[in-house]
C-alpha positions, -999 to 999 in steps of 0.1 A, spaced: -5 4 -1 11 34 -13 15 60 18 4 99 6 29 118 9 33 138 36 34 177 40 73 178 45 74 165 7 49 193 -4 75 217 13 106 207 -1 97 207 -37 80 243 -34 112 251 -15 132 233 -43 110 249 -70 111 283 -51 152 279 -49 155 273 -86 130 299 -97 156 326 -78 187 314 -90 173 320 -127 167 356 -117 197 360 -97 212 347 -133 188 374 -154 200 402 -140 237 393 -137 262 418 -151 259 409 -185 220 410 -189 220 439 -212 241 426 -237 223 397 -235 186 416 -245 203 435 -268 221 403 -281 182 384 -284 165 417 -299 193 416 -327 194 383 -337 156 383 -336 156 410 -362 179 391 -383 165 355 -381 135 367 -405 157 384 -430 184 355 -433 166 335 -455 161 360 -476 197 373 -475 204 341 -491 177 336 -517 192 369 -524 230 359 -526 220 330 -540 204 342 -571 231 367 -576 256 342 -577 236 318 -605 230 352 -624 272 363 -628 278 327 -632 254 325 -662 265 358 -678 291 364 -673 
C-alpha cells in the first residue's frame, strides 16, 4: 500500500522550485543582462531576414555565373 506524500514533501518540493526560480532570476539580472538582451533583439530581427538574404545571394551568384 502506498502512503500519501507528507506535508514535508510538499514543502520541500516548493522550496526546491523557489530556489531554482531565484537562481534563474539572479542569473538573468547579472552583469551581462543588457548585452544578452541586445543580442536577443538583434537575433530576433535578423532571423527573419536570413532566408531572404540567402535567396538573394544565391540568385545573384547564379546570375553572375550564367551571364558572365
